[in-house]
C-alpha positions as CSV (number, residue, x, y, z in Angstrom):
1,M,118.6,231.8,117.6
2,E,115.9,230.8,120.1
3,D,113.3,230.5,117.3
4,E,115.6,228.3,115.3
5,L,116.2,226.0,118.3
6,E,112.5,225.8,119.0
7,F,111.9,225.0,115.3
8,L,114.5,222.2,115.4
9,L,113.0,220.8,118.6
10,R,109.5,220.8,117.2
11,R,110.7,219.2,113.9
12,K,112.5,216.4,115.8
13,A,109.5,215.8,118.1
14,L,107.3,215.5,115.0
15,E,109.7,213.1,113.3
16,L,109.8,210.9,116.4
17,A,106.0,210.9,116.8
18,R,105.6,210.0,113.1
19,R,108.1,207.2,113.4
20,E,106.3,205.8,116.4
21,L,102.9,206.1,114.8
22,F,103.9,204.2,111.6
23,K,106.2,201.6,113.3
24,R,105.0,198.1,112.7
25,P,105.2,195.7,115.6
26,E,107.9,193.1,115.2
27,C,106.9,189.5,114.6
28,P,108.1,186.8,117.0
29,K,111.7,185.5,116.6
30,G,112.2,181.9,115.6
31,V,109.6,179.2,114.8
32,V,106.4,179.5,116.8
33,H,103.9,176.6,117.3
34,V,100.4,178.2,117.2
35,D,96.8,177.5,117.7
36,R,93.9,179.2,115.9
37,A,93.9,182.4,118.0
38,E,97.7,182.9,117.8
39,F,97.7,182.1,114.1
40,E,94.9,184.7,113.4
41,E,96.7,187.3,115.6
42,L,100.0,186.9,113.7
43,L,98.2,187.1,110.4
44,R,96.8,190.5,111.5
45,R,100.0,191.8,113.1
46,C,102.7,190.7,110.6
47,D,102.9,191.7,107.0
48,V,104.5,188.3,106.0
49,V,103.7,185.0,107.7
50,L,105.1,181.6,106.6
51,A,102.8,178.8,108.0
52,D,104.0,175.2,108.0
53,F,101.1,172.8,108.2
54,W,102.5,169.5,109.6
55,A,102.0,166.4,111.8
56,E,104.4,164.6,114.0
57,W,103.9,161.2,112.2
58,C,104.7,162.8,108.8
59,G,108.2,161.9,107.5
60,P,108.3,164.5,104.7
61,C,107.3,167.1,107.4
62,R,110.4,166.2,109.3
63,A,112.5,166.6,106.1
64,V,111.0,170.2,105.6
65,E,111.7,171.2,109.2
66,P,115.3,172.3,108.8
67,F,114.3,174.5,105.9
68,V,111.6,176.1,108.0
69,E,114.1,176.7,110.8
70,E,116.6,178.2,108.4
71,I,114.0,180.6,107.1
72,A,113.1,181.6,110.6
73,R,116.8,182.1,111.5
74,K,117.3,184.3,108.4
75,Y,114.1,186.3,108.3
76,T,112.5,186.6,111.7
77,P,111.4,189.0,113.2
78,R,110.8,190.7,109.8
79,I,108.4,187.9,109.1
80,A,106.6,185.4,111.3
81,V,107.3,181.7,110.9
82,V,104.6,179.4,112.4
83,K,103.9,175.7,112.7
84,V,100.3,174.5,112.6
85,N,99.9,170.9,113.8
86,V,97.1,169.6,111.6
87,D,96.1,166.9,114.2
88,E,95.5,169.5,116.8
89,N,94.2,172.2,114.4
90,G,92.3,170.3,111.7
91,D,89.7,172.9,111.3
92,L,92.4,175.5,110.5
93,A,94.0,173.2,108.0
94,F,90.6,172.6,106.4
95,E,89.8,176.3,106.2
96,H,93.1,176.9,104.3
97,G,92.5,174.0,102.0
98,V,95.4,171.9,103.2
99,M,94.8,168.5,101.6
100,S,98.3,167.0,102.1
101,I,101.3,167.7,104.3
102,P,103.7,169.2,104.5
103,T,102.0,172.3,103.1
104,L,103.7,175.7,103.5
105,I,101.6,178.7,102.9
106,L,103.1,182.2,102.6
107,F,100.7,184.9,103.6
108,H,101.1,188.6,102.7
109,R,98.9,191.1,104.7
110,G,96.6,188.2,105.8
111,E,96.0,186.8,102.3
112,E,97.5,183.7,100.8
113,Y,100.4,184.7,98.5
114,R,102.0,181.4,97.6
115,R,101.6,177.7,98.5
116,F,104.3,175.0,98.6
117,V,103.1,171.4,98.9
118,G,105.4,168.5,99.8
119,F,109.2,168.2,100.0
120,Y,111.1,168.5,96.8
121,P,114.4,169.8,95.4
122,G,114.4,173.5,95.0
123,L,111.9,174.1,97.8
124,M,114.3,176.3,99.9
125,R,115.2,178.4,96.8
126,E,111.6,178.9,95.9
127,L,110.7,179.8,99.5
128,E,113.5,182.4,99.8
129,T,112.6,183.9,96.4
130,A,109.0,184.4,97.4
131,I,109.8,185.8,100.8
132,R,112.4,188.3,99.4
133,S,109.8,189.5,96.9
134,L,107.6,190.6,99.8
135,L,110.2,192.3,101.9
């Protein structure tokens, strides 16, 4: 009986240790405005990141904003949803080939998976389909 109990305790301890070892850190909840360092950290830490490259003066960017917020509401903290202001982080936008805004880039394990440029009918459906394919 004692051997059986000891075996069960060891097995449970191993299971808990394994779960802790392979546990992925959660991504932040909600939409996060980021600079370069925060952006790079989230790309490393989170399997899936949706980046919204935008500017305050951009009308279509404001039209996309409710979609980005809805994605964040539905999918964070399983994914990270970030906003990158191109006026403040032009080098980051340039590095990712952002030529017009709004541009939404979906990253998977640090690599670009899919890009959405502009505001158009069906954008939300396309975003959700792409995100679900990665979860």
